[in-house]
C-alpha positions as CSV (number, residue, x, y, z in Angstrom):
1,M,110.5,118.7,72.0
2,T,106.8,119.6,72.4
3,D,104.8,119.8,75.6
4,E,103.3,116.5,74.7
5,D,106.7,114.9,74.8
6,D,107.3,116.4,78.3
7,V,104.2,114.8,79.6
8,T,105.2,111.4,78.2
9,D,108.7,111.7,79.7
10,D,107.3,112.7,83.1
11,S,104.8,109.8,83.2
12,E,107.5,107.3,82.2
13,N,110.1,108.5,84.7
14,W,108.0,109.4,87.7
15,M,109.8,107.0,90.1
16,A,112.8,108.1,92.2
17,P,115.6,105.8,93.1
18,I,114.6,105.9,96.7
19,D,111.0,104.8,96.1
20,G,111.8,101.1,96.4
21,D,113.6,101.7,99.7
22,I,110.5,103.7,100.9
23,L,108.2,100.9,99.9
24,E,110.4,98.3,101.6
25,L,110.4,100.3,104.8
26,M,106.7,100.8,104.7
27,R,106.2,97.0,104.9
28,D,107.2,97.3,108.6
29,D,104.1,97.5,110.8
30,D,105.7,100.3,112.8
31,I,106.5,102.6,109.9
32,F,103.7,105.0,108.9
33,T,105.0,108.5,108.4
34,P,107.6,110.4,106.3
35,D,109.4,111.2,109.6
36,D,109.8,107.5,110.2
37,I,111.5,107.2,106.8
38,A,113.8,110.2,107.6
39,E,114.8,108.5,110.8
40,Y,116.2,105.6,108.7
41,D,118.2,108.0,106.6
42,I,116.5,107.1,103.3
43,C,115.9,110.8,102.7
44,R,114.9,114.0,104.5
45,G,111.4,114.3,105.9
46,P,110.1,116.8,103.3
47,D,111.4,114.6,100.5
48,A,109.9,111.5,102.1
49,A,106.5,113.3,102.4
50,Y,106.6,114.2,98.7
51,R,107.6,110.7,97.6
52,C,104.9,109.1,99.7
53,R,102.3,111.4,98.1
54,E,103.6,110.4,94.6
55,L,103.5,106.7,95.6
56,A,100.0,107.1,96.9
57,K,98.8,108.8,93.7
58,R,99.7,105.7,91.9
59,G,98.2,103.3,94.4
60,L,101.5,101.9,95.8
61,L,100.8,103.5,99.2
62,Q,97.5,104.2,100.9
63,K,97.0,107.5,102.7
64,H,95.2,106.9,106.0
65,A,95.4,110.5,107.4
66,T,97.6,113.5,106.8
67,G,101.2,112.2,106.8
68,M,100.2,108.6,107.5
69,Y,100.6,105.9,104.9
70,D,100.7,102.1,104.5
71,I,101.8,99.9,101.7
72,T,99.0,98.5,99.4
73,E,98.7,95.2,97.7
74,L,99.8,96.9,94.5
75,G,102.9,98.2,96.4
76,E,103.7,94.6,97.5
77,Q,103.2,93.4,93.9
78,F,105.6,96.1,92.7
79,L,108.3,95.0,95.2
80,A,107.8,91.4,94.0
81,G,108.6,92.6,90.4
82,E,105.0,91.9,89.2
83,V,104.2,95.5,88.4
84,D,105.9,97.8,85.9
85,P,106.0,101.4,87.3
86,I,105.6,102.8,83.8
87,E,102.1,101.2,83.6
88,L,101.0,102.9,86.9
89,E,98.6,105.8,86.3
90,I,97.6,108.5,88.7
91,E,94.5,107.4,90.6
92,D,91.5,109.7,90.9
93,E,91.4,111.4,94.3
């Protein structure tokens, strides 16, 4: 396997099983931080923070401030089954 194959595999498998749960939870108007996600026992706070950053990189969450996120329209479309995660590219920061 070449380095190019590694890049392809990473881009196709970037989502974690908990990402859907995180996005569902972020629909709630009272949920904004990875600590909120940890309180619901979806995953630990540091893991939630990492997953939120990954979801924000692909436009599914919007980062408002350090550690504060909200679901985007694209995130809503993903939850509705209208977006394939393989097609999501990292957005320019």
